[in-house]
C-alpha positions as CSV (number, residue, x, y, z in Angstrom):
1,M,202.6,225.7,52.1
2,A,204.2,222.5,53.1
3,G,207.7,223.7,53.7
4,K,211.0,225.3,52.3
5,V,214.5,223.9,51.9
6,H,217.4,226.2,51.2
7,V,220.3,225.3,49.0
8,K,223.4,227.0,50.4
9,L,225.6,228.3,47.6
10,A,226.5,231.8,48.7
11,E,225.2,234.3,46.1
12,R,223.9,231.4,44.0
13,G,221.8,230.0,46.9
14,Y,218.1,229.5,46.4
15,D,214.9,228.1,48.0
16,I,213.1,224.9,47.2
17,I,209.4,225.8,47.9
18,I,207.2,222.8,48.6
19,Q,203.5,223.4,48.3
20,S,200.7,220.9,49.1
21,G,197.5,222.8,48.0
22,P,195.5,222.0,44.9
23,D,197.0,224.9,42.8
24,F,200.3,226.6,42.4
25,T,200.2,229.7,44.6
26,E,203.4,231.6,43.9
27,P,206.1,231.7,41.2
28,G,208.9,231.5,43.8
29,I,210.7,234.6,42.5
30,A,209.9,238.1,41.4
31,V,208.7,238.2,37.8
32,D,207.1,241.6,37.5
33,G,208.0,243.1,34.1
34,R,210.1,240.1,33.0
35,R,209.6,238.2,29.8
36,C,209.2,234.5,30.6
37,L,209.3,231.4,28.4
38,I,207.6,228.4,29.9
39,V,209.1,225.2,28.5
40,S,207.0,222.1,28.9
41,D,206.1,218.8,27.1
42,D,202.8,217.9,25.4
43,N,201.6,215.9,28.4
44,V,202.3,218.4,31.2
45,D,201.4,221.5,29.2
46,G,197.9,220.3,28.8
47,L,197.6,219.8,32.5
48,Y,199.4,222.8,34.0
49,G,200.7,225.1,31.2
50,E,197.8,227.5,31.0
51,A,197.4,227.7,34.8
52,F,201.1,228.4,35.4
53,E,201.0,231.0,32.6
54,R,198.1,232.7,34.4
55,L,200.0,232.7,37.7
56,L,203.0,234.4,36.1
57,E,200.9,237.0,34.2
58,A,199.0,237.8,37.4
59,A,202.5,238.5,39.0
60,G,203.3,240.9,36.2
61,A,205.2,238.7,33.7
62,L,205.0,238.7,29.9
63,T,204.8,235.1,29.0
64,A,205.1,232.7,26.2
65,R,205.0,228.9,26.0
66,A,207.1,226.3,24.2
67,V,206.0,222.6,24.1
68,V,208.2,219.7,23.1
69,P,207.1,216.1,22.6
70,A,207.1,214.1,25.9
71,G,210.0,211.6,26.3
72,E,213.7,211.3,26.4
73,E,214.0,211.7,22.7
74,S,213.3,215.5,23.1
75,K,216.5,216.0,25.1
76,D,218.7,216.6,22.1
77,L,220.4,219.3,20.2
78,A,217.6,219.6,17.6
79,K,215.0,220.5,20.2
80,L,217.5,222.8,21.9
81,E,218.0,224.7,18.7
82,W,214.2,225.0,18.2
83,L,213.9,226.4,21.8
84,Y,216.5,229.1,21.0
85,G,214.3,230.2,18.2
86,R,211.2,230.2,20.4
87,A,213.1,232.4,23.0
88,L,214.0,234.9,20.3
89,E,210.4,234.9,19.0
90,A,209.2,235.6,22.6
91,G,211.6,238.5,22.9
92,L,213.7,237.1,25.7
93,D,216.7,239.2,26.7
94,R,219.4,238.8,29.4
95,S,216.9,239.9,32.1
96,S,214.3,237.3,31.1
97,L,213.4,233.9,32.7
98,V,213.1,230.4,31.5
99,V,210.6,228.2,33.4
100,A,211.0,224.5,33.3
101,L,207.6,223.0,33.8
102,G,207.7,219.3,33.7
103,G,209.8,216.2,34.5
104,G,213.5,215.5,34.3
105,V,213.7,215.8,30.5
106,V,212.1,219.2,30.5
107,G,214.2,220.4,33.4
108,D,217.4,219.3,31.8
109,L,216.5,220.7,28.4
110,A,215.1,224.0,29.6
111,G,217.9,224.3,32.1
112,F,220.5,224.1,29.4
113,L,218.6,226.6,27.3
114,A,218.7,229.0,30.3
115,A,222.4,228.3,30.8
116,T,223.4,229.1,27.2
117,Y,220.8,231.6,25.8
118,M,222.6,234.9,25.6
119,R,225.3,233.4,27.9
120,G,222.8,232.7,30.6
121,V,219.4,233.8,31.9
122,K,217.5,233.1,35.0
123,L,215.9,229.7,35.5
124,L,212.8,228.6,37.5
125,Q,212.4,224.9,38.0
126,V,208.8,223.6,38.4
127,P,209.1,219.9,38.6
128,T,206.0,217.8,38.0
129,S,207.4,214.3,38.3
130,L,208.6,212.6,41.5
131,L,212.0,212.0,40.0
132,A,212.4,215.7,39.1
133,M,211.2,216.8,42.5
134,V,213.6,214.8,44.5
135,D,216.6,214.9,42.2
136,S,217.0,216.5,38.8
137,S,215.4,219.9,39.5
138,V,217.8,220.6,42.4
139,G,221.5,221.2,42.0
140,G,222.0,223.0,38.7
141,K,222.9,220.2,36.4
142,T,221.5,220.8,32.9
143,A,222.2,218.7,29.7
144,V,221.2,217.2,26.5
145,N,222.0,213.8,25.1
146,L,224.1,212.8,22.1
147,P,223.7,209.6,20.1
148,Q,226.8,208.3,21.8
149,G,225.5,208.7,25.3
150,K,223.4,210.5,27.9
151,N,224.0,214.1,29.2
152,L,227.3,214.4,27.3
153,V,226.6,218.1,26.5
154,G,225.7,220.3,29.4
155,A,226.4,223.0,32.0
156,F,226.0,223.8,35.6
157,H,223.3,226.5,35.9
158,Q,221.6,226.9,39.3
159,P,217.9,227.8,39.3
160,S,216.7,231.0,41.0
161,A,214.1,228.8,42.8
162,V,212.5,225.4,42.7
163,V,208.7,225.3,43.1
164,I,207.2,221.9,43.9
165,N,203.5,221.3,44.1
166,L,202.8,217.8,45.5
167,A,199.3,218.0,44.0
168,T,200.8,217.3,40.6
169,M,201.5,213.7,41.8
170,A,197.8,213.0,41.4
171,T,198.2,213.2,37.6
172,L,201.5,211.4,37.3
173,P,201.2,208.0,35.6
174,E,202.0,205.0,37.8
175,R,205.1,203.9,35.9
176,E,206.6,207.4,36.0
177,Y,205.8,207.6,39.8
178,V,207.4,204.3,40.6
179,S,210.4,205.3,38.4
180,G,211.0,208.3,40.7
181,I,211.1,206.0,43.8
182,A,214.4,204.7,42.6
183,E,216.0,208.1,43.2
184,V,214.3,208.2,46.6
185,I,215.8,204.9,47.6
186,K,219.2,206.1,46.4
187,Y,219.3,208.8,49.0
188,G,218.8,206.3,51.8
189,V,221.7,204.2,50.5
190,I,224.2,207.0,49.9
191,W,223.4,209.3,52.9
192,D,220.9,208.4,55.5
193,A,220.4,204.9,56.9
194,V,217.6,206.1,59.1
195,F,215.8,207.4,56.1
196,F,216.3,204.0,54.4
197,D,214.7,202.3,57.4
198,Y,211.7,204.7,57.1
199,L,211.3,203.7,53.5
200,E,211.4,200.1,54.3
201,E,208.6,200.7,56.9
202,N,206.5,203.0,54.7
203,I,207.1,201.8,51.1
204,D,203.4,200.7,50.7
205,K,202.2,204.1,51.8
206,L,204.6,205.8,49.5
207,L,203.4,203.6,46.6
208,S,199.8,204.6,47.4
209,R,200.8,208.3,47.4
210,D,199.9,208.8,51.0
211,A,200.0,212.6,51.4
212,E,201.9,212.7,54.7
213,V,204.5,210.1,53.7
214,L,205.0,211.7,50.2
215,E,205.5,215.1,51.7
216,K,208.1,213.8,54.2
217,V,209.9,211.8,51.6
218,V,210.1,214.7,49.1
219,A,211.3,217.1,51.8
220,R,214.0,214.8,53.1
221,C,215.3,214.0,49.6
222,C,215.5,217.7,48.9
223,E,217.3,218.3,52.1
224,I,219.9,215.6,51.3
225,K,220.4,216.9,47.8
226,A,220.8,220.4,49.1
227,E,223.4,219.3,51.7
228,V,225.4,217.4,49.1
229,V,225.3,220.2,46.5
230,G,226.1,222.7,49.2
231,L,229.3,220.8,49.9
232,D,230.3,220.3,46.3
233,E,228.5,222.3,43.7
234,R,230.3,221.2,40.6
235,E,231.0,217.5,41.3
236,A,234.7,217.9,42.1
237,G,234.3,215.4,45.0
238,V,231.5,214.2,47.3
239,R,228.7,215.2,44.9
240,A,229.7,212.2,42.8
241,I,227.9,210.0,45.3
242,L,224.6,211.1,43.7
243,N,225.6,208.8,40.8
244,F,225.1,205.6,42.7
245,G,223.6,203.1,40.2
246,H,223.9,205.5,37.3
247,T,227.0,204.1,35.6
248,L,225.2,200.9,34.4
249,G,221.9,202.8,34.5
250,H,222.9,205.3,31.8
251,A,224.4,202.5,29.7
252,L,221.2,200.5,29.8
253,E,219.2,203.6,28.7
254,K,221.5,204.1,25.8
255,V,221.8,200.5,24.6
256,S,218.0,199.7,25.0
257,G,217.1,202.9,23.2
258,Y,216.1,206.1,25.1
259,G,212.6,205.8,26.4
260,E,212.4,202.0,26.5
261,L,213.7,202.0,30.1
262,L,212.7,205.0,32.1
263,H,215.5,206.7,33.9
264,G,214.5,205.4,37.3
265,E,214.0,201.9,36.1
266,A,217.5,201.9,34.6
267,V,219.0,203.3,37.8
268,A,217.2,200.7,39.8
269,I,218.9,198.0,37.9
270,G,222.2,199.9,38.2
271,M,221.7,200.1,42.0
272,A,221.2,196.3,42.2
273,Y,224.4,195.9,40.2
274,A,226.2,198.4,42.3
275,A,225.0,196.6,45.5
276,H,226.6,193.4,44.3
277,L,229.8,195.2,43.3
278,S,229.7,196.8,46.8
279,Q,229.5,193.4,48.4
280,N,232.3,191.9,46.3
281,V,234.6,194.9,46.3
282,K,233.9,197.1,49.4
283,G,232.6,194.6,52.0
284,L,228.9,195.6,52.0
285,S,227.3,192.8,54.0
286,A,225.1,190.3,52.3
287,D,222.2,191.3,54.5
288,E,222.4,195.0,53.5
289,C,223.0,194.1,49.8
290,G,219.8,192.0,50.1
291,R,217.9,194.9,51.8
292,I,218.7,197.3,49.0
293,I,217.6,194.9,46.3
294,D,214.5,193.9,48.3
295,L,213.3,197.5,48.7
296,L,213.7,198.1,45.0
297,R,211.6,195.0,44.3
298,R,209.0,196.0,46.8
299,A,208.7,199.4,45.1
300,G,207.9,197.6,41.8
301,L,211.2,198.5,40.2
302,P,213.3,196.2,38.0
303,V,216.5,194.8,39.5
304,G,217.5,192.5,36.6
305,V,218.9,193.3,33.2
306,P,216.6,192.3,30.3
307,D,217.9,189.1,28.7
308,D,218.7,190.7,25.3
309,L,220.8,193.4,26.9
310,A,222.6,191.1,29.3
311,E,223.7,188.9,26.4
312,D,225.5,191.9,24.9
313,W,228.0,192.6,27.7
314,A,230.6,193.9,25.2
315,M,228.2,196.7,24.2
316,L,227.2,197.6,27.8
317,R,230.9,197.7,28.8
318,K,231.8,199.9,25.9
319,V,229.0,202.4,26.7
320,M,230.0,202.5,30.4
321,S,233.5,203.6,29.2
322,S,232.0,206.6,27.6
323,D,230.2,207.7,30.8
324,K,231.2,211.2,32.0
325,K,232.6,209.7,35.2
326,S,235.0,207.4,33.3
327,V,238.8,208.2,33.4
328,N,240.8,206.9,30.4
329,A,237.9,204.8,29.3
330,L,237.7,203.1,32.7
331,P,234.4,203.5,34.5
332,R,234.4,204.8,38.1
333,F,231.7,203.6,40.5
334,V,230.0,204.8,43.6
335,L,229.9,201.8,46.0
336,A,228.5,201.2,49.4
337,R,230.4,200.1,52.5
338,A,227.1,200.1,54.4
339,I,223.6,201.5,53.9
340,G,224.1,205.3,54.5
341,E,227.9,205.2,53.7
342,V,229.3,205.2,50.2
343,V,232.6,205.9,48.5
344,F,233.1,207.4,45.0
345,G,235.6,207.1,42.2
346,V,236.1,203.4,42.7
347,D,238.1,201.6,40.1
348,V,236.6,198.1,40.0
349,P,238.7,195.1,38.7
350,E,237.6,194.2,35.2
351,T,236.8,190.6,36.3
352,E,234.3,191.9,38.9
353,L,232.3,194.0,36.3
354,Q,230.8,191.1,34.4
355,K,230.7,188.8,37.4
356,A,228.4,191.3,39.2
357,L,226.1,191.5,36.2
358,M,225.6,187.7,36.4
359,L,224.6,188.0,40.0
360,I,221.5,190.0,39.3
361,P,218.6,187.9,37.8
362,L,217.7,188.3,34.1
363,A,214.4,189.8,33.2
364,D,213.4,190.4,36.9
365,L,211.4,193.4,35.9
366,G,209.3,194.2,39.0
367,S,205.6,194.9,38.9
368,A,205.5,198.4,37.5
369,S,207.5,198.0,34.4
370,G,205.3,196.1,32.0
371,K,206.4,197.9,29.0
372,I,209.9,196.5,29.2
């Protein structure tokens, strides 16, 4: 056992259990006598599906598995409808449990299944990607995509527990791992300047998946996410800071075609964009703007918009207007005054929006994103 972080939400509070051994050692909650549906994708299921099913059955659960194709394309209403059918076939009732075993796509999809099946059943998040560990598995946001945009249909549904096994990082592909580091860097920018300093000093060790650094980074990110969610569960205020870099990031995912840019890659570009906006609009120093972009580069993340997308500013601007955070079709941004200090809900002058896009280099795609 590496540690435990508690998310303080009164009766909806729960633990994030961080394990470091070679195998999952506990399901995190009582499952004796429960029917459980393990939702995974066809990459993760082959690695961990059978083992986690045995763990649940040893704890007294009645289990079934449902496997969707890997990738963002699975996070849609068609796959959700199929999962409802699998839940019924498995005999799930209102006392049952949905287990999200996988990365962010599986967590969002299975989470929304749990939020809506029979008006809500229990959810266990078991993230197996770095991005899901530090971000999407914690906080209760669940959603599917529409053709018009990302995460436009969803619900808040807190898990009963989050079980993290750091050993799963050994099987995570390099591109997926690096994508997750974007969300790690985000936490330093929005909340903890000391943590940002630590990342600058240890980014090479994090990239090499050094066990001690990885454990510390995952735990600190979970602590920050827990603190923010504890202050604002349903994003009525400060929780919006978690969207730093996401306004342009989500637009890039949509315009490029879901799956072409990984979520963390798109967010990294969005963070570089937000850093320039922050310098122009909120007085972020040129030095700190440069540090943010440099750390993203050092992590092997893209910080420039691919040429073909940058040329279609009108389309990017239109998609940003459909973002959930927009008000009257005007996008609202999270911007930094300094590393560790951000403001949310910022209405940026229209002239600054395209100007900032021109400040980030075209096709500066980092070292880990060769597919782009």
